[in-house]
C-alpha positions as CSV (number, residue, x, y, z in Angstrom):
1,M,19.5,-41.5,-13.8
2,G,20.8,-42.8,-10.5
3,K,17.8,-45.1,-10.3
4,L,18.7,-46.7,-13.6
5,I,22.3,-47.2,-12.6
6,G,21.1,-48.6,-9.2
7,R,19.0,-51.2,-11.1
8,G,22.1,-52.5,-13.0
9,F,22.2,-50.4,-16.2
10,A,25.7,-49.4,-17.3
11,Q,26.6,-45.7,-16.9
12,S,27.4,-45.4,-20.6
13,V,24.0,-46.9,-21.6
14,V,22.2,-44.5,-19.3
15,D,24.2,-41.5,-20.5
16,E,23.6,-42.4,-24.2
17,A,19.8,-42.9,-23.6
18,A,19.5,-39.6,-21.8
19,A,21.4,-37.7,-24.5
20,S,19.2,-39.2,-27.1
21,L,16.0,-38.2,-25.2
22,E,17.4,-34.7,-24.8
23,R,18.1,-34.4,-28.5
24,V,14.5,-35.1,-29.4
25,G,13.1,-32.9,-26.7
26,L,11.7,-35.5,-24.3
27,I,13.9,-34.4,-21.4
28,D,13.9,-30.7,-20.7
29,D,14.5,-29.9,-17.0
30,A,14.2,-26.1,-17.5
31,D,10.7,-26.6,-19.0
32,F,9.8,-29.1,-16.3
33,A,10.9,-26.6,-13.5
34,A,8.9,-23.8,-15.0
35,R,5.8,-25.9,-15.4
36,F,6.2,-27.4,-11.9
37,I,6.4,-24.0,-10.3
38,Q,3.4,-22.7,-12.4
39,D,1.3,-25.7,-11.4
40,R,2.3,-25.5,-7.7
41,M,1.5,-21.9,-7.5
42,R,-2.0,-22.6,-9.0
43,L,-2.8,-25.7,-6.9
44,R,-0.7,-25.4,-3.7
45,P,1.0,-22.0,-3.4
46,S,4.4,-22.1,-1.8
47,G,7.4,-19.9,-1.2
48,H,10.8,-20.2,-2.8
49,A,12.3,-22.6,-0.2
50,A,9.6,-25.2,-0.6
51,L,9.6,-25.1,-4.4
52,R,13.4,-25.2,-4.4
53,R,13.4,-28.3,-2.1
54,D,10.7,-30.1,-4.2
55,L,12.6,-29.5,-7.5
56,R,15.9,-30.7,-6.0
57,R,14.1,-33.9,-4.9
58,R,13.1,-34.4,-8.5
59,G,16.7,-34.1,-9.7
60,V,16.6,-30.6,-11.3
61,E,19.9,-28.8,-11.3
62,P,20.3,-25.9,-8.9
63,D,21.0,-23.3,-11.6
64,L,17.9,-24.3,-13.5
65,I,15.8,-24.1,-10.3
66,E,17.0,-20.6,-9.6
67,A,16.4,-19.4,-13.1
68,A,12.8,-20.9,-13.1
69,L,12.1,-19.3,-9.7
70,E,13.4,-15.9,-10.8
71,E,11.2,-16.0,-13.9
72,A,8.1,-17.3,-12.1
73,F,8.2,-14.8,-9.2
74,E,9.2,-11.8,-11.3
75,D,5.8,-10.1,-10.9
76,V,4.5,-12.0,-7.8
77,D,3.8,-10.4,-4.5
78,L,4.6,-13.2,-2.1
79,E,3.0,-11.4,0.8
80,A,-0.3,-11.2,-1.1
81,V,-0.1,-14.9,-1.9
82,A,0.6,-15.7,1.8
83,F,-2.3,-13.5,2.9
84,R,-4.7,-15.2,0.5
85,L,-3.6,-18.6,1.8
86,L,-4.3,-17.5,5.4
87,C,-7.7,-16.0,4.5
88,G,-8.7,-19.3,3.0
89,R,-7.9,-21.0,6.4
90,R,-9.4,-18.3,8.6
91,S,-11.9,-20.5,10.4
92,R,-8.8,-22.2,12.0
93,Y,-7.8,-19.0,13.6
94,L,-11.0,-17.2,14.6
95,H,-11.5,-18.8,18.0
96,V,-8.0,-18.7,19.4
97,G,-6.0,-15.9,20.9
98,R,-3.7,-13.7,19.0
99,A,-0.4,-15.3,20.0
100,K,-1.7,-18.8,19.2
101,A,-3.2,-17.8,15.9
102,L,-0.1,-16.0,14.8
103,N,2.1,-19.0,15.8
104,R,-0.1,-21.3,13.8
105,M,0.0,-18.9,10.8
106,Y,3.8,-18.5,11.0
107,G,4.1,-22.3,11.2
108,F,1.8,-22.9,8.2
109,L,3.5,-20.3,6.0
110,G,7.0,-21.5,7.1
111,R,6.1,-25.1,6.1
112,R,5.0,-23.8,2.8
113,G,8.4,-22.2,2.3
114,F,7.6,-18.5,2.7
115,P,10.4,-16.3,4.1
116,S,10.0,-15.4,7.8
117,D,9.5,-11.7,7.1
118,V,6.8,-12.4,4.6
119,A,5.1,-14.9,7.0
120,R,5.2,-12.4,9.8
121,S,3.8,-9.6,7.8
122,A,1.0,-11.6,6.1
123,A,0.0,-13.3,9.4
124,S,-0.2,-10.0,11.3
125,R,-2.2,-8.4,8.5
126,A,-4.5,-11.5,8.2
127,F,-5.1,-11.6,12.0
128,D,-5.9,-7.9,12.1
129,E,-8.4,-8.3,9.3
130,M,-9.9,-11.5,10.8
131,S,-10.3,-9.9,14.3
132,G,-11.9,-6.8,12.8
133,D,-14.2,-8.4,10.2
134,T,-15.3,-12.0,10.4
135,T,-17.4,-11.9,7.2
136,D,-15.2,-11.5,4.1
137,L,-11.5,-11.2,3.7
138,D,-11.1,-11.2,0.0
């Protein structure tokens, strides 16, 4: 809505248009947040922090974000998601030492918004599996 006001539309006109669109169901931030999280977890899995940041950038209210995150992650094992992400990138970690590989894994998962304890655990587990078996990690 701020973009419309910035382009010269009166606040009352913007508010009236938004209210009208909400009444007919064309604006539904709760539904948008839920679908956004669902799509992101399917296409580019991320942790709470990254999803929260991306939804805030899109103008979703914090209380709607938290409700959508809570519902979406109700039965999700974040460590398993992080582990699968790392396994998909295993060729990047096979030929470097443990410390360097773990640092790269932590950084990757951190940028994806995973909590540090989840990143640490998933990275350690992934490196142990990679160093013990270089054929199949699924």
